[in-house]
PDB file as gemmi writes it, atoms N, CA and C in Angstrom:
CRYST1    1.000    1.000    1.000  90.00  90.00  90.00 P 1                      
ATOM      1  N   LYS A   1      -6.150 -14.921  -8.583  1.00  0.00           N  
ATOM      2  CA  LYS A   1      -5.353 -15.984  -8.000  1.00  0.00           C  
ATOM      3  C   LYS A   1      -5.013 -15.604  -6.559  1.00  0.00           C  
ATOM      4  N   HIS A   2      -5.112 -16.535  -5.668  1.00  0.00           N  
ATOM      5  CA  HIS A   2      -4.797 -16.277  -4.263  1.00  0.00           C  
ATOM      6  C   HIS A   2      -3.284 -16.322  -4.060  1.00  0.00           C  
ATOM      7  N   ILE A   3      -2.755 -15.284  -3.464  1.00  0.00           N  
ATOM      8  CA  ILE A   3      -1.312 -15.172  -3.244  1.00  0.00           C  
ATOM      9  C   ILE A   3      -1.006 -15.557  -1.808  1.00  0.00           C  
ATOM     10  N   LYS A   4      -0.145 -16.543  -1.606  1.00  0.00           N  
ATOM     11  CA  LYS A   4       0.264 -16.935  -0.251  1.00  0.00           C  
ATOM     12  C   LYS A   4       1.508 -16.180   0.193  1.00  0.00           C  
ATOM     13  N   ARG A   5       2.340 -15.801  -0.751  1.00  0.00           N  
ATOM     14  CA  ARG A   5       3.593 -15.145  -0.403  1.00  0.00           C  
ATOM     15  C   ARG A   5       3.750 -13.911  -1.270  1.00  0.00           C  
ATOM     16  N   TRP A   6       4.075 -12.834  -0.640  1.00  0.00           N  
ATOM     17  CA  TRP A   6       4.340 -11.580  -1.338  1.00  0.00           C  
ATOM     18  C   TRP A   6       5.700 -11.157  -0.827  1.00  0.00           C  
ATOM     19  N   PHE A   7       5.919  -9.947  -0.386  1.00  0.00           N  
ATOM     20  CA  PHE A   7       7.168  -9.594   0.276  1.00  0.00           C  
ATOM     21  C   PHE A   7       7.155 -10.067   1.721  1.00  0.00           C  
ATOM     22  N   VAL A   8       5.983 -10.403   2.218  1.00  0.00           N  
ATOM     23  CA  VAL A   8       5.792 -10.914   3.576  1.00  0.00           C  
ATOM     24  C   VAL A   8       4.830 -12.096   3.483  1.00  0.00           C  
ATOM     25  N   GLU A   9       4.767 -12.929   4.527  1.00  0.00           N  
ATOM     26  CA  GLU A   9       3.775 -13.998   4.557  1.00  0.00           C  
ATOM     27  C   GLU A   9       2.390 -13.379   4.643  1.00  0.00           C  
ATOM     28  N   LEU A  10       1.466 -13.909   3.891  1.00  0.00           N  
ATOM     29  CA  LEU A  10       0.107 -13.384   3.886  1.00  0.00           C  
ATOM     30  C   LEU A  10      -0.855 -14.379   4.518  1.00  0.00           C  
ATOM     31  N   ALA A  11      -1.752 -13.860   5.331  1.00  0.00           N  
ATOM     32  CA  ALA A  11      -2.824 -14.668   5.886  1.00  0.00           C  
ATOM     33  C   ALA A  11      -4.011 -14.625   4.925  1.00  0.00           C  
ATOM     34  N   ASP A  12      -4.939 -15.537   5.096  1.00  0.00           N  
ATOM     35  CA  ASP A  12      -6.098 -15.604   4.204  1.00  0.00           C  
ATOM     36  C   ASP A  12      -6.904 -14.311   4.187  1.00  0.00           C  
ATOM     37  N   ARG A  13      -6.933 -13.588   5.292  1.00  0.00           N  
ATOM     38  CA  ARG A  13      -7.746 -12.362   5.372  1.00  0.00           C  
ATOM     39  C   ARG A  13      -6.988 -11.110   4.953  1.00  0.00           C  
ATOM     40  N   ASP A  14      -5.711 -11.225   4.616  1.00  0.00           N  
ATOM     41  CA  ASP A  14      -4.927 -10.055   4.235  1.00  0.00           C  
ATOM     42  C   ASP A  14      -5.277  -9.607   2.817  1.00  0.00           C  
ATOM     43  N   LEU A  15      -5.095  -8.321   2.583  1.00  0.00           N  
ATOM     44  CA  LEU A  15      -5.362  -7.721   1.283  1.00  0.00           C  
ATOM     45  C   LEU A  15      -4.095  -7.024   0.816  1.00  0.00           C  
ATOM     46  N   VAL A  16      -3.728  -7.226  -0.449  1.00  0.00           N  
ATOM     47  CA  VAL A  16      -2.582  -6.547  -1.045  1.00  0.00           C  
ATOM     48  C   VAL A  16      -3.101  -5.655  -2.163  1.00  0.00           C  
ATOM     49  N   ILE A  17      -2.745  -4.388  -2.095  1.00  0.00           N  
ATOM     50  CA  ILE A  17      -3.127  -3.424  -3.129  1.00  0.00           C  
ATOM     51  C   ILE A  17      -1.937  -3.269  -4.066  1.00  0.00           C  
ATOM     52  N   PHE A  18      -2.153  -3.531  -5.345  1.00  0.00           N  
ATOM     53  CA  PHE A  18      -1.090  -3.468  -6.347  1.00  0.00           C  
ATOM     54  C   PHE A  18      -1.301  -2.307  -7.302  1.00  0.00           C  
ATOM     55  N   ASN A  19      -0.205  -1.751  -7.759  1.00  0.00           N  
ATOM     56  CA  ASN A  19      -0.162  -0.906  -8.953  1.00  0.00           C  
ATOM     57  C   ASN A  19      -1.153   0.258  -8.956  1.00  0.00           C  
ATOM     58  N   THR A  20      -1.101   1.091  -7.968  1.00  0.00           N  
ATOM     59  CA  THR A  20      -1.975   2.261  -7.968  1.00  0.00           C  
ATOM     60  C   THR A  20      -1.247   3.452  -8.577  1.00  0.00           C  
ATOM     61  N   ALA A  21      -2.010   4.339  -9.149  1.00  0.00           N  
ATOM     62  CA  ALA A  21      -1.445   5.576  -9.704  1.00  0.00           C  
ATOM     63  C   ALA A  21      -2.536   6.646  -9.695  1.00  0.00           C  
ATOM     64  N   THR A  22      -2.123   7.884  -9.601  1.00  0.00           N  
ATOM     65  CA  THR A  22      -3.054   9.007  -9.675  1.00  0.00           C  
ATOM     66  C   THR A  22      -2.705   9.814 -10.923  1.00  0.00           C  
ATOM     67  N   LEU A  23      -3.698  10.053 -11.739  1.00  0.00           N  
ATOM     68  CA  LEU A  23      -3.459  10.865 -12.938  1.00  0.00           C  
ATOM     69  C   LEU A  23      -2.948  12.240 -12.529  1.00  0.00           C  
ATOM     70  N   PRO A  24      -2.032  12.807 -13.302  1.00  0.00           N  
ATOM     71  CA  PRO A  24      -1.459  14.104 -12.944  1.00  0.00           C  
ATOM     72  C   PRO A  24      -2.498  15.189 -12.650  1.00  0.00           C  
ATOM     73  N   CYS A  25      -3.603  15.214 -13.374  1.00  0.00           N  
ATOM     74  CA  CYS A  25      -4.597  16.275 -13.166  1.00  0.00           C  
ATOM     75  C   CYS A  25      -5.332  16.134 -11.830  1.00  0.00           C  
ATOM     76  N   PHE A  26      -5.210  14.975 -11.160  1.00  0.00           N  
ATOM     77  CA  PHE A  26      -5.873  14.764  -9.872  1.00  0.00           C  
ATOM     78  C   PHE A  26      -4.906  14.773  -8.690  1.00  0.00           C  
ATOM     79  N   ARG A  27      -3.609  14.882  -8.949  1.00  0.00           N  
ATOM     80  CA  ARG A  27      -2.627  14.856  -7.872  1.00  0.00           C  
ATOM     81  C   ARG A  27      -2.778  16.072  -6.972  1.00  0.00           C  
ATOM     82  N   GLY A  28      -2.546  15.850  -5.682  1.00  0.00           N  
ATOM     83  CA  GLY A  28      -2.621  16.934  -4.710  1.00  0.00           C  
ATOM     84  C   GLY A  28      -4.035  17.306  -4.292  1.00  0.00           C  
ATOM     85  N   GLN A  29      -5.034  16.541  -4.729  1.00  0.00           N  
ATOM     86  CA  GLN A  29      -6.423  16.844  -4.413  1.00  0.00           C  
ATOM     87  C   GLN A  29      -7.034  15.860  -3.410  1.00  0.00           C  
ATOM     88  N   GLY A  30      -6.226  14.957  -2.873  1.00  0.00           N  
ATOM     89  CA  GLY A  30      -6.740  14.010  -1.881  1.00  0.00           C  
ATOM     90  C   GLY A  30      -7.459  12.813  -2.462  1.00  0.00           C  
ATOM     91  N   VAL A  31      -7.298  12.564  -3.753  1.00  0.00           N  
ATOM     92  CA  VAL A  31      -7.983  11.443  -4.397  1.00  0.00           C  
ATOM     93  C   VAL A  31      -7.451  10.110  -3.871  1.00  0.00           C  
ATOM     94  N   ASN A  32      -6.132   9.957  -3.822  1.00  0.00           N  
ATOM     95  CA  ASN A  32      -5.547   8.700  -3.355  1.00  0.00           C  
ATOM     96  C   ASN A  32      -5.973   8.385  -1.919  1.00  0.00           C  
ATOM     97  N   PRO A  33      -5.826   9.302  -0.968  1.00  0.00           N  
ATOM     98  CA  PRO A  33      -6.276   8.984   0.389  1.00  0.00           C  
ATOM     99  C   PRO A  33      -7.767   8.649   0.470  1.00  0.00           C  
ATOM    100  N   TYR A  34      -8.586   9.310  -0.333  1.00  0.00           N  
ATOM    101  CA  TYR A  34     -10.024   9.034  -0.331  1.00  0.00           C  
ATOM    102  C   TYR A  34     -10.297   7.599  -0.788  1.00  0.00           C  
ATOM    103  N   ILE A  35      -9.688   7.196  -1.887  1.00  0.00           N  
ATOM    104  CA  ILE A  35      -9.895   5.843  -2.415  1.00  0.00           C  
ATOM    105  C   ILE A  35      -9.333   4.799  -1.447  1.00  0.00           C  
ATOM    106  N   MET A  36      -8.109   5.039  -0.952  1.00  0.00           N  
ATOM    107  CA  MET A  36      -7.510   4.091  -0.007  1.00  0.00           C  
ATOM    108  C   MET A  36      -8.360   3.949   1.251  1.00  0.00           C  
ATOM    109  N   SER A  37      -8.884   5.058   1.755  1.00  0.00           N  
ATOM    110  CA  SER A  37      -9.735   5.015   2.942  1.00  0.00           C  
ATOM    111  C   SER A  37     -10.963   4.151   2.695  1.00  0.00           C  
ATOM    112  N   HIS A  38     -11.551   4.265   1.523  1.00  0.00           N  
ATOM    113  CA  HIS A  38     -12.720   3.465   1.177  1.00  0.00           C  
ATOM    114  C   HIS A  38     -12.365   1.969   1.142  1.00  0.00           C  
ATOM    115  N   ILE A  39     -11.248   1.642   0.501  1.00  0.00           N  
ATOM    116  CA  ILE A  39     -10.811   0.240   0.420  1.00  0.00           C  
ATOM    117  C   ILE A  39     -10.546  -0.305   1.816  1.00  0.00           C  
ATOM    118  N   ILE A  40      -9.803   0.448   2.617  1.00  0.00           N  
ATOM    119  CA  ILE A  40      -9.453  -0.004   3.962  1.00  0.00           C  
ATOM    120  C   ILE A  40     -10.708  -0.165   4.815  1.00  0.00           C  
ATOM    121  N   GLU A  41     -11.577   0.809   4.789  1.00  0.00           N  
ATOM    122  CA  GLU A  41     -12.812   0.759   5.586  1.00  0.00           C  
ATOM    123  C   GLU A  41     -13.615  -0.498   5.277  1.00  0.00           C  
ATOM    124  N   ASN A  42     -13.664  -0.885   4.012  1.00  0.00           N  
ATOM    125  CA  ASN A  42     -14.454  -2.044   3.622  1.00  0.00           C  
ATOM    126  C   ASN A  42     -13.734  -3.368   3.839  1.00  0.00           C  
ATOM    127  N   HIS A  43     -12.440  -3.336   4.048  1.00  0.00           N  
ATOM    128  CA  HIS A  43     -11.711  -4.587   4.248  1.00  0.00           C  
ATOM    129  C   HIS A  43     -11.284  -4.820   5.695  1.00  0.00           C  
ATOM    130  N   ILE A  44     -10.928  -3.792   6.411  1.00  0.00           N  
ATOM    131  CA  ILE A  44     -10.266  -3.930   7.706  1.00  0.00           C  
ATOM    132  C   ILE A  44     -11.135  -4.672   8.718  1.00  0.00           C  
ATOM    133  N   LYS A  45     -12.435  -4.605   8.563  1.00  0.00           N  
ATOM    134  CA  LYS A  45     -13.327  -5.291   9.505  1.00  0.00           C  
ATOM    135  C   LYS A  45     -13.214  -6.808   9.419  1.00  0.00           C  
ATOM    136  N   THR A  46     -12.521  -7.338   8.397  1.00  0.00           N  
ATOM    137  CA  THR A  46     -12.331  -8.790   8.303  1.00  0.00           C  
ATOM    138  C   THR A  46     -11.252  -9.277   9.263  1.00  0.00           C  
ATOM    139  N   GLY A  47     -10.505  -8.341   9.839  1.00  0.00           N  
ATOM    140  CA  GLY A  47      -9.449  -8.717  10.772  1.00  0.00           C  
ATOM    141  C   GLY A  47      -8.092  -8.920  10.136  1.00  0.00           C  
ATOM    142  N   GLY A  48      -7.991  -8.743   8.837  1.00  0.00           N  
ATOM    143  CA  GLY A  48      -6.706  -8.904   8.164  1.00  0.00           C  
ATOM    144  C   GLY A  48      -5.947  -7.595   8.075  1.00  0.00           C  
ATOM    145  N   LYS A  49      -4.718  -7.691   7.604  1.00  0.00           N  
ATOM    146  CA  LYS A  49      -3.905  -6.515   7.329  1.00  0.00           C  
ATOM    147  C   LYS A  49      -4.159  -6.070   5.891  1.00  0.00           C  
ATOM    148  N   VAL A  50      -3.892  -4.809   5.637  1.00  0.00           N  
ATOM    149  CA  VAL A  50      -3.915  -4.294   4.276  1.00  0.00           C  
ATOM    150  C   VAL A  50      -2.482  -3.881   3.950  1.00  0.00           C  
ATOM    151  N   TYR A  51      -1.957  -4.390   2.853  1.00  0.00           N  
ATOM    152  CA  TYR A  51      -0.584  -4.109   2.429  1.00  0.00           C  
ATOM    153  C   TYR A  51      -0.570  -3.324   1.131  1.00  0.00           C  
ATOM    154  N   ILE A  52       0.481  -2.536   0.983  1.00  0.00           N  
ATOM    155  CA  ILE A  52       0.751  -1.846  -0.279  1.00  0.00           C  
ATOM    156  C   ILE A  52       2.265  -1.692  -0.372  1.00  0.00           C  
ATOM    157  N   ASP A  53       2.779  -1.562  -1.575  1.00  0.00           N  
ATOM    158  CA  ASP A  53       4.207  -1.264  -1.687  1.00  0.00           C  
ATOM    159  C   ASP A  53       4.392   0.001  -2.506  1.00  0.00           C  
ATOM    160  N   CYS A  54       5.505   0.665  -2.265  1.00  0.00           N  
ATOM    161  CA  CYS A  54       5.864   1.894  -2.983  1.00  0.00           C  
ATOM    162  C   CYS A  54       7.335   1.849  -3.331  1.00  0.00           C  
ATOM    163  N   LYS A  55       7.643   2.278  -4.519  1.00  0.00           N  
ATOM    164  CA  LYS A  55       9.056   2.398  -4.863  1.00  0.00           C  
ATOM    165  C   LYS A  55       9.694   3.461  -3.978  1.00  0.00           C  
ATOM    166  N   VAL A  56      10.938   3.233  -3.598  1.00  0.00           N  
ATOM    167  CA  VAL A  56      11.587   4.111  -2.622  1.00  0.00           C  
ATOM    168  C   VAL A  56      11.706   5.554  -3.098  1.00  0.00           C  
ATOM    169  N   TRP A  57      11.723   5.775  -4.387  1.00  0.00           N  
ATOM    170  CA  TRP A  57      11.866   7.128  -4.915  1.00  0.00           C  
ATOM    171  C   TRP A  57      10.532   7.861  -5.028  1.00  0.00           C  
ATOM    172  N   ASN A  58       9.415   7.184  -4.743  1.00  0.00           N  
ATOM    173  CA  ASN A  58       8.100   7.803  -4.936  1.00  0.00           C  
ATOM    174  C   ASN A  58       7.596   8.435  -3.635  1.00  0.00           C  
ATOM    175  N   ALA A  59       8.239   9.525  -3.246  1.00  0.00           N  
ATOM    176  CA  ALA A  59       7.894  10.207  -1.987  1.00  0.00           C  
ATOM    177  C   ALA A  59       6.433  10.658  -1.922  1.00  0.00           C  
ATOM    178  N   PRO A  60       5.827  11.165  -3.011  1.00  0.00           N  
ATOM    179  CA  PRO A  60       4.413  11.545  -2.921  1.00  0.00           C  
ATOM    180  C   PRO A  60       3.496  10.361  -2.585  1.00  0.00           C  
ATOM    181  N   ALA A  61       3.761   9.195  -3.171  1.00  0.00           N  
ATOM    182  CA  ALA A  61       2.941   8.007  -2.878  1.00  0.00           C  
ATOM    183  C   ALA A  61       3.155   7.551  -1.439  1.00  0.00           C  
ATOM    184  N   ILE A  62       4.390   7.586  -0.975  1.00  0.00           N  
ATOM    185  CA  ILE A  62       4.676   7.195   0.411  1.00  0.00           C  
ATOM    186  C   ILE A  62       3.936   8.124   1.365  1.00  0.00           C  
ATOM    187  N   ARG A  63       3.999   9.436   1.116  1.00  0.00           N  
ATOM    188  CA  ARG A  63       3.279  10.402   1.958  1.00  0.00           C  
ATOM    189  C   ARG A  63       1.771  10.171   1.934  1.00  0.00           C  
ATOM    190  N   ALA A  64       1.221   9.921   0.751  1.00  0.00           N  
ATOM    191  CA  ALA A  64      -0.227   9.691   0.626  1.00  0.00           C  
ATOM    192  C   ALA A  64      -0.638   8.453   1.415  1.00  0.00           C  
ATOM    193  N   ASN A  65       0.162   7.395   1.336  1.00  0.00           N  
ATOM    194  CA  ASN A  65      -0.163   6.169   2.079  1.00  0.00           C  
ATOM    195  C   ASN A  65      -0.024   6.389   3.581  1.00  0.00           C  
ATOM    196  N   GLU A  66       0.989   7.115   3.988  1.00  0.00           N  
ATOM    197  CA  GLU A  66       1.156   7.409   5.421  1.00  0.00           C  
ATOM    198  C   GLU A  66       0.014   8.294   5.931  1.00  0.00           C  
ATOM    199  N   LYS A  67      -0.484   9.183   5.087  1.00  0.00           N  
ATOM    200  CA  LYS A  67      -1.595  10.056   5.469  1.00  0.00           C  
ATOM    201  C   LYS A  67      -2.835   9.236   5.832  1.00  0.00           C  
ATOM    202  N   VAL A  68      -3.047   8.134   5.137  1.00  0.00           N  
ATOM    203  CA  VAL A  68      -4.179   7.255   5.409  1.00  0.00           C  
ATOM    204  C   VAL A  68      -3.936   6.426   6.666  1.00  0.00           C  
ATOM    205  N   GLY A  69      -2.660   6.175   6.993  1.00  0.00           N  
ATOM    206  CA  GLY A  69      -2.353   5.391   8.186  1.00  0.00           C  
ATOM    207  C   GLY A  69      -1.419   4.227   7.959  1.00  0.00           C  
ATOM    208  N   PHE A  70      -0.995   4.001   6.714  1.00  0.00           N  
ATOM    209  CA  PHE A  70      -0.037   2.927   6.454  1.00  0.00           C  
ATOM    210  C   PHE A  70       1.271   3.228   7.165  1.00  0.00           C  
ATOM    211  N   LYS A  71       1.912   2.181   7.668  1.00  0.00           N  
ATOM    212  CA  LYS A  71       3.226   2.275   8.305  1.00  0.00           C  
ATOM    213  C   LYS A  71       4.222   1.482   7.457  1.00  0.00           C  
ATOM    214  N   GLN A  72       5.435   2.002   7.357  1.00  0.00           N  
ATOM    215  CA  GLN A  72       6.469   1.262   6.626  1.00  0.00           C  
ATOM    216  C   GLN A  72       6.858   0.039   7.437  1.00  0.00           C  
ATOM    217  N   GLU A  73       6.812  -1.093   6.774  1.00  0.00           N  
ATOM    218  CA  GLU A  73       7.077  -2.359   7.433  1.00  0.00           C  
ATOM    219  C   GLU A  73       8.430  -2.947   7.043  1.00  0.00           C  
ATOM    220  N   GLY A  74       8.888  -2.639   5.859  1.00  0.00           N  
ATOM    221  CA  GLY A  74      10.166  -3.192   5.445  1.00  0.00           C  
ATOM    222  C   GLY A  74      10.638  -2.600   4.135  1.00  0.00           C  
ATOM    223  N   LEU A  75      11.913  -2.773   3.876  1.00  0.00           N  
ATOM    224  CA  LEU A  75      12.531  -2.352   2.628  1.00  0.00           C  
ATOM    225  C   LEU A  75      12.994  -3.601   1.900  1.00  0.00           C  
ATOM    226  N   HIS A  76      12.624  -3.694   0.636  1.00  0.00           N  
ATOM    227  CA  HIS A  76      13.023  -4.834  -0.193  1.00  0.00           C  
ATOM    228  C   HIS A  76      13.844  -4.277  -1.351  1.00  0.00           C  
ATOM    229  N   ARG A  77      15.111  -4.631  -1.340  1.00  0.00           N  
ATOM    230  CA  ARG A  77      16.054  -4.019  -2.271  1.00  0.00           C  
ATOM    231  C   ARG A  77      16.055  -4.717  -3.617  1.00  0.00           C  
ATOM    232  N   ASP A  78      15.948  -3.892  -4.671  1.00  0.00           N  
ATOM    233  CA  ASP A  78      16.047  -4.369  -6.058  1.00  0.00           C  
ATOM    234  C   ASP A  78      15.142  -5.569  -6.336  1.00  0.00           C  
ATOM    235  N   VAL A  79      13.862  -5.424  -6.046  1.00  0.00           N  
ATOM    236  CA  VAL A  79      12.942  -6.553  -6.221  1.00  0.00           C  
ATOM    237  C   VAL A  79      11.944  -6.376  -7.356  1.00  0.00           C  
ATOM    238  N   GLN A  80      11.737  -5.147  -7.817  1.00  0.00           N  
ATOM    239  CA  GLN A  80      10.800  -4.936  -8.914  1.00  0.00           C  
ATOM    240  C   GLN A  80      11.559  -4.497 -10.151  1.00  0.00           C  
ATOM    241  N   ARG A  81      11.358  -5.249 -11.215  1.00  0.00           N  
ATOM    242  CA  ARG A  81      12.034  -4.934 -12.467  1.00  0.00           C  
ATOM    243  C   ARG A  81      11.114  -4.110 -13.351  1.00  0.00           C  
ATOM    244  N   ILE A  82      11.637  -3.005 -13.832  1.00  0.00           N  
ATOM    245  CA  ILE A  82      10.949  -2.165 -14.806  1.00  0.00           C  
ATOM    246  C   ILE A  82      11.937  -1.939 -15.932  1.00  0.00           C  
ATOM    247  N   GLY A  83      11.622  -2.493 -17.091  1.00  0.00           N  
ATOM    248  CA  GLY A  83      12.572  -2.442 -18.196  1.00  0.00           C  
ATOM    249  C   GLY A  83      13.803  -3.257 -17.833  1.00  0.00           C  
ATOM    250  N   ASP A  84      14.964  -2.637 -17.910  1.00  0.00           N  
ATOM    251  CA  ASP A  84      16.192  -3.352 -17.557  1.00  0.00           C  
ATOM    252  C   ASP A  84      16.783  -2.867 -16.241  1.00  0.00           C  
ATOM    253  N   ARG A  85      15.947  -2.190 -15.421  1.00  0.00           N  
ATOM    254  CA  ARG A  85      16.387  -1.726 -14.096  1.00  0.00           C  
ATOM    255  C   ARG A  85      15.596  -2.420 -13.008  1.00  0.00           C  
ATOM    256  N   TYR A  86      16.237  -2.572 -11.875  1.00  0.00           N  
ATOM    257  CA  TYR A  86      15.568  -3.103 -10.691  1.00  0.00           C  
ATOM    258  C   TYR A  86      15.398  -1.975  -9.678  1.00  0.00           C  
ATOM    259  N   TRP A  87      14.242  -1.956  -8.991  1.00  0.00           N  
ATOM    260  CA  TRP A  87      13.915  -0.915  -8.034  1.00  0.00           C  
ATOM    261  C   TRP A  87      13.655  -1.514  -6.666  1.00  0.00           C  
ATOM    262  N   SER A  88      14.003  -0.761  -5.659  1.00  0.00           N  
ATOM    263  CA  SER A  88      13.708  -1.154  -4.287  1.00  0.00           C  
ATOM    264  C   SER A  88      12.328  -0.615  -3.909  1.00  0.00           C  
ATOM    265  N   VAL A  89      11.637  -1.334  -3.022  1.00  0.00           N  
ATOM    266  CA  VAL A  89      10.310  -0.912  -2.593  1.00  0.00           C  
ATOM    267  C   VAL A  89      10.189  -0.962  -1.077  1.00  0.00           C  
ATOM    268  N   HIS A  90       9.329  -0.096  -0.558  1.00  0.00           N  
ATOM    269  CA  HIS A  90       8.927  -0.159   0.841  1.00  0.00           C  
ATOM    270  C   HIS A  90       7.634  -0.960   0.894  1.00  0.00           C  
ATOM    271  N   THR A  91       7.567  -1.945   1.770  1.00  0.00           N  
ATOM    272  CA  THR A  91       6.295  -2.598   2.063  1.00  0.00           C  
ATOM    273  C   THR A  91       5.658  -1.816   3.188  1.00  0.00           C  
ATOM    274  N   MET A  92       4.388  -1.463   3.009  1.00  0.00           N  
ATOM    275  CA  MET A  92       3.653  -0.707   4.012  1.00  0.00           C  
ATOM    276  C   MET A  92       2.401  -1.498   4.374  1.00  0.00           C  
ATOM    277  N   SER A  93       1.939  -1.348   5.614  1.00  0.00           N  
ATOM    278  CA  SER A  93       0.727  -2.048   6.022  1.00  0.00           C  
ATOM    279  C   SER A  93      -0.049  -1.208   7.013  1.00  0.00           C  
ATOM    280  N   ILE A  94      -1.293  -1.627   7.210  1.00  0.00           N  
ATOM    281  CA  ILE A  94      -2.147  -0.996   8.209  1.00  0.00           C  
ATOM    282  C   ILE A  94      -2.969  -2.096   8.878  1.00  0.00           C  
ATOM    283  N   LEU A  95      -3.087  -2.001  10.188  1.00  0.00           N  
ATOM    284  CA  LEU A  95      -3.843  -2.958  10.985  1.00  0.00           C  
ATOM    285  C   LEU A  95      -5.151  -2.315  11.445  1.00  0.00           C  
ATOM    286  N   ASP A  96      -6.086  -3.150  11.853  1.00  0.00           N  
ATOM    287  CA  ASP A  96      -7.371  -2.649  12.325  1.00  0.00           C  
ATOM    288  C   ASP A  96      -7.194  -1.628  13.461  1.00  0.00           C  
ATOM    289  N   GLY A  97      -6.319  -1.907  14.408  1.00  0.00           N  
ATOM    290  CA  GLY A  97      -6.121  -1.009  15.528  1.00  0.00           C  
ATOM    291  C   GLY A  97      -5.502   0.327  15.173  1.00  0.00           C  
ATOM    292  N   GLU A  98      -4.873   0.407  13.983  1.00  0.00           N  
ATOM    293  CA  GLU A  98      -4.257   1.645  13.520  1.00  0.00           C  
ATOM    294  C   GLU A  98      -5.199   2.474  12.662  1.00  0.00           C  
ATOM    295  N   TRP A  99      -6.286   1.858  12.236  1.00  0.00           N  
ATOM    296  CA  TRP A  99      -7.203   2.513  11.299  1.00  0.00           C  
ATOM    297  C   TRP A  99      -8.142   3.437  12.070  1.00  0.00           C  
ATOM    298  N   GLU A 100      -8.176   4.685  11.678  1.00  0.00           N  
ATOM    299  CA  GLU A 100      -9.061   5.664  12.307  1.00  0.00           C  
ATOM    300  C   GLU A 100     -10.286   5.841  11.431  1.00  0.00           C  
ATOM    301  N   ARG A 101     -11.399   5.392  11.898  1.00  0.00           N  
ATOM    302  CA  ARG A 101     -12.649   5.549  11.133  1.00  0.00           C  
ATOM    303  C   ARG A 101     -13.161   6.971  11.292  1.00  0.00           C  
ATOM    304  N   SER A 102     -13.610   7.540  10.198  1.00  0.00           N  
ATOM    305  CA  SER A 102     -14.127   8.912  10.279  1.00  0.00           C  
ATOM    306  C   SER A 102     -15.637   8.916  10.434  1.00  0.00           C  
TER     307      SER A 102                                                      
END                                                                             
């Protein structure tokens, strides 16, 4: 389904990455940055932004996304419900001009 509104207005060429996780046995090995780099490399040439969100308490995910080049764009307080709790998230994005091709 095409999403017009997320935490920010989305253009037709924008990409939103949802619900990523790294299995514990692969953490700290650069798997997340490798996969994200592949996704970004294949999408960024369309001229759109690439968005991802991270829960504010997930410092390893925030660091991994920043390592690839994502920048924090905004904080959305208590917007994701998990069980009977609400969590705040950082919206992060990367633009073509910020992407460093290897």
